[in-house]
LOSEGU-230576 format. One line per field, with one value per residue: residue number from 1; y, x, z of N, C-alpha, C, O in turn. Coordinates in Angstrom, 2 decimals, decimal comma, always signed. Each point is the difference from the previous one (the first is absolute). Layout:
N
n (NUM|...)
n_v (Y|...)
n_u (X|...)
n_w (Z|...)
ca_v (Y|...)
ca_u (X|...)
ca_w (Z|...)
c_v (Y|...)
c_u (X|...)
c_w (Z|...)
o_v (Y|...)
o_u (X|...)
o_w (Z|...)
! end
This chain:
60
n (1|2|3|4|5|6|7|8|9|10|11|12|13|14|15|16|17|18|19|20|21|22|23|24|25|26|27|28|29|30|31|32|33|34|35|36|37|38|39|40|41|42|43|44|45|46|47|48|49|50|51|52|53|54|55|56|57|58|59|60)
n_v (+86,54|+1,79|-0,47|-0,23|+1,92|+0,96|-0,99|+1,73|+0,87|-0,60|-2,08|-0,29|+0,23|-1,71|-1,71|+0,16|-0,46|-2,17|-1,09|+0,08|-1,30|-2,13|-0,16|-0,40|+1,79|+0,75|+1,06|-1,71|+0,74|+2,23|+0,76|-0,14|+1,78|+1,88|+0,12|+0,72|+2,19|+1,30|+0,00|+1,19|+2,20|+0,69|+0,19|+1,83|+1,78|-2,19|+0,73|+1,86|-1,33|+1,22|-1,46|+2,08|-1,18|+0,44|+1,34|-1,61|+2,13|-1,44|+0,03|+1,13)
n_u (+95,95|+0,27|-0,36|-2,06|-0,97|+0,60|-1,38|-1,35|-0,07|+0,11|+0,79|+2,22|+1,13|-0,10|+1,41|+2,14|+0,39|+0,03|+1,92|+1,66|-0,16|+0,56|+2,22|-0,02|+1,27|-2,05|+0,52|-0,16|-2,10|-0,10|+0,27|-1,75|-1,35|+0,66|-0,20|-2,03|-0,43|+0,64|-1,33|-1,90|+0,17|+0,18|-2,03|-1,23|+0,53|+0,49|-0,03|+0,89|+1,35|+0,24|-1,69|-0,48|-1,23|+1,71|-1,55|+0,11|-0,17|-1,68|-1,11|-1,02)
n_w (+154,75|+1,33|+2,14|+0,83|+0,63|+1,94|+1,49|-0,40|+2,04|-2,15|-0,22|+0,05|-1,92|-1,45|+0,37|-0,64|-2,15|-0,54|+0,38|-1,52|-1,81|+0,41|-0,23|-2,19|+0,49|+0,48|+1,88|+1,45|+0,25|+0,17|+2,11|+1,40|-0,13|+1,04|+2,23|+0,59|-0,15|+1,71|+1,81|+0,00|+0,43|+2,13|+0,89|-0,42|+1,26|+0,23|+2,14|-0,92|-1,21|-1,85|-0,26|-0,66|-1,45|-1,37|+0,93|-1,53|+0,69|-0,28|+1,95|-1,61)
ca_v (-0,09|+0,54|-0,92|-1,13|+0,57|+0,21|-1,32|-0,63|-1,06|+0,58|-0,52|+0,55|+1,43|+0,12|-0,37|+1,10|+1,15|-0,19|+0,25|+1,44|+0,71|-0,17|+0,77|+1,38|+0,91|+0,14|+0,92|-0,78|-0,93|+0,23|-0,54|-1,45|-0,33|+0,18|-1,12|-1,22|+0,02|-0,24|-1,41|-0,74|+0,25|-0,66|-1,45|-0,36|+0,32|+0,22|+0,95|-0,64|-0,49|+1,09|+0,92|+0,58|+0,27|+1,21|-0,25|+0,92|+0,22|+0,00|+0,89|+1,11)
ca_u (-0,41|+1,06|+1,15|-0,32|-0,02|+1,39|+0,61|-0,72|-0,87|-1,30|-1,11|+0,11|-0,30|-1,44|-0,63|+0,28|-0,77|-1,40|-0,06|+0,21|-1,19|-1,08|+0,30|+0,34|-1,13|-0,39|+0,93|+1,07|-0,55|+0,66|+1,35|-0,06|-0,42|+1,18|+0,91|-0,63|+0,20|+1,43|+0,26|-0,57|+0,85|+1,30|-0,22|-0,24|+1,22|+0,97|+1,09|+1,29|+0,73|+0,66|-1,05|+0,27|-1,25|-0,61|-0,98|+0,15|-1,28|+0,12|-1,05|-0,31)
ca_w (-1,37|-0,87|+0,05|-0,89|-1,36|-0,45|-0,16|-1,11|+0,50|-0,35|+0,83|+1,36|-0,09|-0,19|+1,27|+0,94|-0,47|+0,43|+1,44|+0,20|-0,50|+0,98|+1,21|-0,36|-0,26|-1,41|-0,64|-0,62|-0,98|-1,29|+0,14|-0,09|-1,36|-0,84|+0,21|-0,50|-1,46|-0,25|+0,27|-1,14|-1,17|+0,20|-0,03|-1,40|-0,77|+1,07|-0,25|-0,25|+1,18|+0,71|+0,45|+1,31|+0,69|-0,53|-1,05|-1,12|-0,66|-1,45|-0,50|+0,89)
c_v (+0,48|-0,89|-1,18|+0,46|+0,13|-1,31|-0,78|-1,19|+0,49|-0,58|+0,57|+1,49|+0,22|-0,31|+1,12|+1,24|-0,11|+0,28|+1,49|+0,79|-0,09|+0,88|+1,49|+0,87|+0,11|+0,89|-0,74|-0,96|+0,13|-0,57|-1,52|-0,46|+0,08|-1,17|-1,32|-0,10|-0,30|-1,46|-0,85|+0,16|-0,75|-1,52|-0,47|+0,19|+0,34|+0,99|-0,74|-0,39|+1,11|+1,07|+0,49|+0,37|+1,22|-0,37|+1,07|+0,09|+0,10|+0,89|+1,08|-0,09)
c_u (+1,12|+1,23|-0,22|-0,01|+1,42|+0,75|-0,64|-0,86|-1,43|-1,15|+0,03|-0,34|-1,51|-0,76|+0,20|-0,80|-1,45|-0,15|+0,15|-1,25|-1,14|+0,19|+0,21|-1,24|-0,26|+0,95|+1,11|-0,47|+0,72|+1,42|+0,00|-0,48|+1,19|+0,96|-0,59|+0,18|+1,46|+0,36|-0,51|+0,87|+1,33|-0,12|-0,17|+1,25|+1,10|+1,09|+1,32|+0,71|+0,64|-0,99|+0,28|-1,25|-0,73|-0,95|+0,16|-1,33|+0,22|-1,06|-0,27|-1,40)
c_w (-0,92|+0,00|-0,93|-1,46|-0,54|-0,18|-1,15|+0,43|-0,16|+0,83|+1,43|+0,00|-0,12|+1,31|+1,04|-0,37|+0,46|+1,49|+0,30|-0,39|+1,01|+1,22|-0,27|-0,16|-1,50|-0,79|-0,75|-1,07|-1,35|+0,01|-0,17|-1,37|-0,96|+0,14|-0,45|-1,52|-0,34|+0,24|-1,16|-1,24|+0,11|-0,02|-1,44|-0,86|+1,01|-0,37|-0,22|+1,30|+0,81|+0,50|+1,41|+0,77|-0,51|-1,13|-1,08|-0,72|-1,51|-0,65|+1,04|+0,49)
o_v (-0,65|-0,13|-0,37|-0,74|-0,40|-0,06|-1,14|-0,88|+0,48|+0,76|+0,36|+0,49|+0,89|+0,69|+0,36|+0,72|+0,99|+0,62|+0,56|+0,92|+0,97|+0,43|+0,79|-0,49|-0,32|-0,15|+0,51|-0,75|-1,01|-0,58|-0,54|-1,04|-0,85|-0,53|-0,88|-1,07|-0,74|-0,59|-0,90|-0,98|-0,62|-0,69|-1,05|-0,77|+1,18|+0,06|-1,18|+0,48|-0,13|+1,12|-0,79|+0,71|+0,28|-0,77|+1,19|-0,96|+0,72|+0,34|-0,12|+0,85)
o_u (+0,32|+0,67|+0,89|+0,46|+0,28|+0,96|+0,39|-0,30|-0,62|-0,85|-1,04|-0,67|-0,55|-0,96|-0,94|-0,50|-0,59|-0,98|-0,71|-0,41|-0,72|-0,98|+0,09|-1,09|+0,86|+0,13|+0,52|+0,80|+0,34|+0,44|+0,83|+0,45|+0,16|+0,49|+0,73|+0,28|+0,28|+0,78|+0,69|+0,27|+0,44|+0,92|+0,51|+0,24|+0,21|+0,45|+0,12|-0,35|+0,15|+0,41|+0,34|+0,07|-1,11|+0,35|+0,02|-0,45|+0,88|+0,10|+0,38|-0,45)
o_w (-0,99|-1,03|-0,76|-0,88|-1,13|-0,77|-0,27|-0,80|+0,94|+0,45|+0,54|+0,91|+0,63|+0,34|+0,71|+0,87|+0,44|+0,42|+0,83|+0,70|+0,21|+0,61|+0,95|-0,29|-0,82|-1,21|-0,99|-0,56|-0,62|-0,99|-0,73|-0,49|-0,87|-1,00|-0,47|-0,53|-0,95|-0,76|-0,47|-0,70|-0,97|-0,43|-0,38|-0,94|+0,30|-1,15|+0,35|+1,08|+1,21|+0,32|+0,88|+1,00|+0,45|-0,89|+0,30|-0,62|-0,46|-1,18|+1,17|+0,77)
! end
């Protein structure tokens, strides 16, 4: 999932996230929710060409 995320392949990242979420313990639910939100945000407003995979939070 993270590899696809860093390559900006949002559909593949989303698909991998769903598979990971199904196999993961409930403890990781928040982690996957966070990445799902980031994928949605990046898909709606793509990062710049020189993006290094780091997510910059704009709100607290």
